N, C-alpha and C positions, 0 to 999 in steps of 0.2 A: 319433468322435473327440470333437467338440462337445458330443453325448449325455455322452459320458463326466465332461468336465470340468463340465458342469451338472450331472449328480448328485453330483458331489465337493464341488461349491461348497453346494450343498443341503443335503447331509448336513453340512458343517462350519457352516454357515449356522444349522443348527437346531442340534449341537452348542454354536456357541459362543454363542447365546442362553441356553442353559440353563447353561452353566456348569459346573466341578467335575466334569470329563470324565475317565475314564481311558481313552487310547487303546494299541491295540494291533495288531501286525499277525496276531494268532494265533486263530483260531476256535474256541473253545471245546467245538463242537460233537463234536470229535472225544475229547474228554474225559467230558464231562457229557451228561447226559439232559435234551432240553428237557419243560417241563411248558406245559400249556394253561391255566390260570384264569380266562383273559378270553375269553367269548364271541364269536362274531362279531357284528360290525354298525356302525353308524356312532358315533361318541364325539365329542363337540365340548368344545373348552378353552375355547370362545365362541362367539359366532354365526357369525365369522370364520374360525374354527381347524376344522375338522371333517376327521377322519381314519376311515376305511372300513377296518376291522380284518376279515381272513378268514385263516384257517389254511390253509396252504399248505405240503403237505408236515411238514418238521420243523422250520418255523420260521410267525411270522404274516407276512402283507403286508401291510404299512401303507399306504394309498393317502391322501396328502393331496391333499383336492379344491381347496383354493384354490392351491396348488403345480403342480398336477398330476402329483408325484413320486411316484413308488413306493420304497419301502425295506421291509426285513423286520427281523426282533425274534426273538428266541428267551429265552427267561425259564427261568433254572435255579437249583436249590434247591440254595443250601451251608449247610453246618451251623454257620457261624461268622452266619450273618441269619436272621433269623425270615420275611422276607418274600423277593423274587425279586431276584436278578442279573439284568438286561436285557442284553442283547447286542444293538447297535442297527447295524444296517450296511445296504450298496450290494450287490448281488449280483455284482459285479465284484472280485475280492479284492485286486488293487493298490489300494481305497479303505480308508483307518483304520475300524477298528471299533472303535464306541465302546461302554463299559461302564459302566451305572448301577445303580439300583436303583429297583426299582417294589413297588408296594404296591398289592393289589387293594382295592378300598371295594366298601360296597354298591350304589354308581352307579356305578361304574366302574375307575379307576384313576387314581395318581400316582406320579408320575416324581421322584424324588429324587437329588439330589449330595450330594457332601462339603465342606461348606462350608470355602471358603479350603484346598483341597485340597492345594496345592502347597507351602503353607506349613506343614502340618501331617502331613506326611507322617513316618512313625514312621521312628525312623534307621536299624533294621535293613533297611529299605526305599529307604534316600537311593540307595542306587548301583545299585539296579536299574531305576531310574526317570530321566528329565529332565523339566524344568519346562516345560510347553507341547508344542506341535507341531513338526514341520518347519517352518510357516509361521510361526511367532511364537512367545513366552515369556510367553502367558497365565498367574497367579500361579495363575489357578483349574483349570488342566488339568495334566494328566501323562501323558507318555508311557512306556509300558513297553520298555527298550530290546534286550531278549533276549524277545519274545513267546513263541516255543513255548518257552524254559525257563522263565518268570516268570511269563506270566498270572495264571495261576490261583491261584500263592502267594500274588500283590501282592494280586489281589481281599479273598483269604481273610483275607490278614493285615487288609487295610484295614478289611473287617467287624468282623476280631476286635478292633481295635483300639479301635472304639466311638465313631467318631469323630462329631462333629456334624453329620447330615444336615439339610439344606437342600430344601423343597419346591421343585421346579422348576416343574413342570406338573401341570395337576389335567384328566382328562377324565372327561366324565359321559355315560353311555350314551343315546343318543337314540332315540325311541319307534319 
């Protein structure tokens, strides 16, 4: 139980630092096919923030060297966005799934969020989401209220709306 709480806190801490997150309880892997454009290896945000990325089944296993926690990510292509939709989660399905946007670079990858997300949600989506998470009302986060029905629709519509993306984190491959 304690380990599960620690993992939830770790995912939420990372997501809160990033901001602009889309939360859902639905896993898109039942609908979309994951892609694997990132090579396995160590990637650094800075000297104190290194993650080790490995492919494990239909996902990437992401081990954070500084926190010693393991999370998972899947990358999907959607027609409305030229790069990748990233699904970030802990294996325990009771944890929230976080959706962000990812671009591969020559040196690694960059994670993007939608700037001021909760305040720029298009009107046609406003009834499908609520601001923040169960634990708070952060203006830079939304939670999809009916994940099974609406997750793919909401992320595709957000990408189609061409909202301003903000660089949240950048990682470079380590030798």
